C-alpha positions in Angstrom: 77.6 149.0 149.1 80.0 146.0 149.1 77.3 143.8 147.5 76.8 146.4 144.7 80.6 146.6 144.0 80.8 142.8 144.1 78.0 142.5 141.6 79.7 145.1 139.3 82.9 143.1 139.5 81.1 139.9 138.7 79.3 141.6 135.8 82.6 142.8 134.4 84.2 139.4 134.8 81.3 137.8 132.9 81.7 140.4 130.1 85.4 139.6 130.0 84.8 135.9 129.9 82.3 136.3 127.0 84.7 138.5 125.2 87.5 136.0 125.6 85.3 133.2 124.3 84.2 135.3 121.3 87.8 136.1 120.5 88.8 132.5 120.9 86.0 131.4 118.7 87.1 133.8 116.0 90.7 132.6 116.3 89.7 129.0 116.0 87.6 129.7 112.9 90.6 131.3 111.3 93.3 128.8 112.5 91.5 125.5 111.8 91.2 126.1 108.0 94.8 127.3 108.0 95.9 124.2 109.7 93.9 122.0 107.4 95.4 123.8 104.4 98.9 123.3 105.8 98.3 119.6 106.3 96.9 119.2 102.8 99.9 121.1 101.4 102.1 118.6 103.2 100.1 115.7 101.8 100.3 117.1 98.3 104.1 117.4 98.6 104.3 113.8 99.8 102.1 112.7 96.9 104.4 114.4 94.4 107.4 112.8 96.2 105.8 109.4 95.8 105.5 110.0 92.1 109.2 111.1 91.9 110.2 107.8 93.6 108.1 105.9 91.0 109.8 107.9 88.3 113.3 107.0 89.6 112.3 103.4 89.8 110.9 103.5 86.3 114.2 104.7 84.9 116.3 102.4 87.1 114.2 99.5 85.6 114.8 100.9 82.1 118.5 101.0 82.7 118.6 97.4 83.9 116.3 96.0 81.2 116.6 98.5 78.3 112.8 98.9 78.3 110.1 100.2 80.5 108.0 97.5 82.2 105.1 96.1 80.1 101.5 96.7 80.9 98.7 94.2 80.7 95.3 95.6 80.3 93.2 93.3 78.2 90.4 90.8 79.1 91.9 87.3 79.6 90.2 84.1 78.5 89.5 81.7 81.4 91.2 78.9 79.5 94.4 80.9 78.8 97.6 79.3 80.0 99.3 80.4 83.1 102.0 82.1 81.1 99.4 84.4 79.6 98.0 85.3 82.9 101.5 86.2 84.1 101.5 89.1 81.7 98.7 90.6 83.7 101.0 91.6 86.5 101.2 95.4 86.8 104.2 97.6 86.0 104.0 98.6 89.7 104.8 95.0 90.8 107.8 94.9 88.5 109.1 98.2 89.9 109.1 97.0 93.6 112.8 96.2 93.7 113.5 99.8 92.8 111.0 101.1 95.3 112.8 99.7 98.4 110.2 96.9 98.4 112.4 93.9 97.5 111.1 91.7 100.3 107.5 92.1 99.0 108.7 91.5 95.4 110.3 88.2 96.5 107.0 87.0 97.8 105.3 87.3 94.3 105.0 84.1 92.2 105.1 85.6 88.7 104.6 82.2 87.2 101.1 81.9 88.6 97.8 83.8 88.6 97.9 87.2 90.2 95.0 86.2 92.5 95.0 85.7 96.3 94.6 82.0 96.2 97.5 81.6 93.8 99.8 84.0 95.8 99.8 82.6 99.3 103.1 84.1 100.2 102.0 87.6 99.3 98.6 87.2 101.0 100.0 85.4 104.0 98.4 88.0 106.4 95.0 87.6 104.7 95.4 90.7 102.5 98.0 92.1 100.1 100.5 94.3 101.9 100.5 98.1 101.5 103.3 99.7 99.6 103.4 103.2 101.1 104.9 104.9 98.1 102.0 103.7 95.9 99.4 105.4 98.1 98.7 109.2 98.1 98.3 110.4 101.7 95.2 112.4 100.7 93.6 109.2 99.3 92.0 107.9 102.4 88.9 105.7 102.6 89.8 103.2 99.9 90.5 99.5 100.2 93.7 98.3 101.9 96.6 97.3 99.7 95.5 99.7 97.0 97.3 101.9 94.5 96.7 105.6 94.0 98.9 105.9 90.9 97.5 103.9 87.9 99.2 103.8 84.5 98.1 105.6 81.4 96.5 103.7 78.5 96.0 106.8 76.4 92.8 108.7 75.4 91.0 105.5 74.4 88.2 103.5 76.0 89.5 100.0 75.5 92.8 98.3 76.3 92.3 94.9 74.7 93.7 96.1 71.4 97.1 94.7 72.4 99.4 96.6 70.0 97.1 99.6 69.4 97.1 101.3 72.8 98.4 104.8 72.4 99.5 105.3 76.0 102.7 104.6 77.8 102.0 101.0 78.8 100.4 99.0 76.0 99.3 95.5 76.9 102.1 92.9 76.5 104.5 95.4 75.1 107.7 96.5 76.9 108.6 99.7 75.2 112.0 101.3 74.8 112.4 105.1 75.1 112.7 105.3 71.3 109.1 104.3 71.0 108.0 107.6 72.5 108.4 109.8 69.4 106.2 112.5 71.0 108.9 112.7 73.7 109.2 111.2 77.1 108.7 114.7 78.7 105.4 115.0 76.7 103.9 111.6 77.6 102.2 110.9 80.9 103.0 107.6 82.5 101.1 107.6 85.8 98.5 109.8 87.4 96.4 109.9 90.5 93.1 108.0 90.7 91.2 107.4 93.9 91.3 103.9 95.2 88.0 102.0 94.9 85.7 102.2 97.9 85.2 99.5 100.4 81.5 99.0 99.7 81.3 99.9 96.0 78.9 102.9 96.3 81.1 105.9 95.6 80.6 107.8 92.3 84.0 109.4 92.8 86.0 106.2 93.5 84.1 103.5 91.6 82.8 102.9 88.0 79.1 102.4 87.3 78.5 99.1 85.7 75.9 99.5 83.0 73.9 97.1 80.8 75.6 98.2 77.6 77.8 96.5 75.0 81.6 97.2 74.8 82.3 100.1 72.5 85.7 101.6 71.3 84.3 105.0 70.5 85.3 107.6 73.2 82.3 109.8 72.4 80.0 106.9 73.2 81.3 106.6 76.7 81.3 110.4 77.3 77.6 110.5 76.4 76.7 107.2 78.2 78.5 108.0 81.4 77.0 111.6 81.4 73.5 110.1 81.8 74.3 108.4 85.1 72.3 109.6 88.0 73.2 107.7 91.2 72.2 105.3 92.5 72.6 102.8 89.7 72.3 99.0 89.9 76.0 98.5 90.7 79.4 100.1 91.1 82.7 98.4 90.3 85.0 99.2 93.3 88.0 97.4 91.9 89.9 100.5 90.5 93.2 100.6 92.4 92.0 97.7 94.7 95.5 96.0 94.5 98.8 97.2 93.1 99.5 93.7 91.8 97.0 93.3 89.0 97.1 95.5 85.8 93.4 95.3 85.3 92.9 97.4 88.5 95.6 100.0 87.7 95.0 102.1 84.7 93.2 105.3 83.6 92.5 106.9 80.3 92.6 110.6 79.2 89.2 110.7 77.4 88.0 113.5 79.7 90.0 115.9 81.9 91.0 115.1 85.5 88.3 115.2 88.2 85.6 115.2 85.6 82.0 115.6 86.9 81.1 112.8 84.5 81.2 109.6 86.6 83.3 106.6 85.4 81.4 103.8 83.8 82.0 100.5 82.0 79.9 97.7 80.4 78.6 94.8 82.4 80.4 91.5 82.1 84.2 91.0 82.1 85.1 94.0 80.1 86.5 96.1 82.9 89.1 97.6 80.6 86.4 99.3 78.4 84.7 102.5 79.3 85.6 105.8 81.0 88.2 105.7 83.7 89.3 109.2 84.6 92.2 110.5 86.6 90.9 111.7 90.0 92.3 113.0 93.3 91.2 114.4 96.7 93.2 117.6 95.9 91.3 120.8 95.1 91.2 121.2 91.4 94.1 119.1 90.1 95.8 115.8 90.0 99.5 115.0 90.2 101.0 113.1 87.4 104.3 111.6 86.4 105.8 112.1 82.9 107.8 109.3 81.3 111.0 111.3 81.7 110.5 111.2 85.5 109.2 114.7 86.0 106.2 115.3 88.1 103.4 117.7 87.1 100.1 119.0 88.4 97.3 118.8 85.9 94.4 121.2 86.4 90.8 119.9 86.3 90.2 122.6 83.7 93.1 121.5 81.4 92.2 121.8 77.7 90.9 118.4 76.5 93.1 118.5 73.4 96.2 119.0 75.6 95.2 116.2 78.0 94.7 113.9 75.0 98.1 114.8 73.7 99.7 114.1 77.1 98.2 110.6 76.9 99.7 109.6 73.6 103.3 108.5 73.1 103.6 108.6 69.3 100.7 110.4 67.7 102.6 113.5 66.5 100.6 115.7 68.8 103.3 116.6 71.4 102.7 119.7 73.4 105.0 121.6 75.7 104.1 122.1 79.4 
């Protein structure tokens, strides 16, 4: 009799254990996604705060110098003088004193090439130091010392037309607020773009390098990049690789953010040509900074005409957000 009662009690205990395990499993399946969403929400907030800090730095710079920092985006001849190379330093590097990164700024030799061998103080540890405010916390997996917030060059596929760039940071030009006739609040200055991968094989982070000639027609690049079917012969992993060099820190507004069309560019030294889209790890949007210092989230389904208008500073196509 006792053995039978013991067996019944053991059977009930086993049922209870299985029930507890089932309930626990259900709770975990509910809680884990909720925790992940909460963490991503915190990362998105931090990402926007980073852009706000960049916006404050941008306007503190403008107050001090009467202009916004210049951009350099064009291909540079190998026999160019050092002074010409100096214009290749990114707006990000010029904003460092206003981003609580004065010690890093002081290590930059702006009179020399923006390359590791010519910047021994900056690369003293073997790699360029991270600047936390220039990295989105959701943008993991990229190269160290990278930048998640490139500058806008407008809805064009080429940046070498020094005085024709329609975006906020034309090459070699330091613009005053009066140059933004579309309105500072209607012109995007920086947006998210995933830092290039460590191995150059990511269709989301890198740009496919194709055996095509440089072309200034946006439609050419939309159609050309649309034909890419990974793997291709090579991927350029230099986007966002370092916050120091302008040629690694730009995007264009040819197609909407997070476009399914991969980025691509011509082979050779024409890194500035091609399709270089805003991209993020967030679900369905990228965070951006308008030139008036306001942060905005841009949906991946934004109307292309509105996205183009946001990319231009003086095209008479201003839109309200």
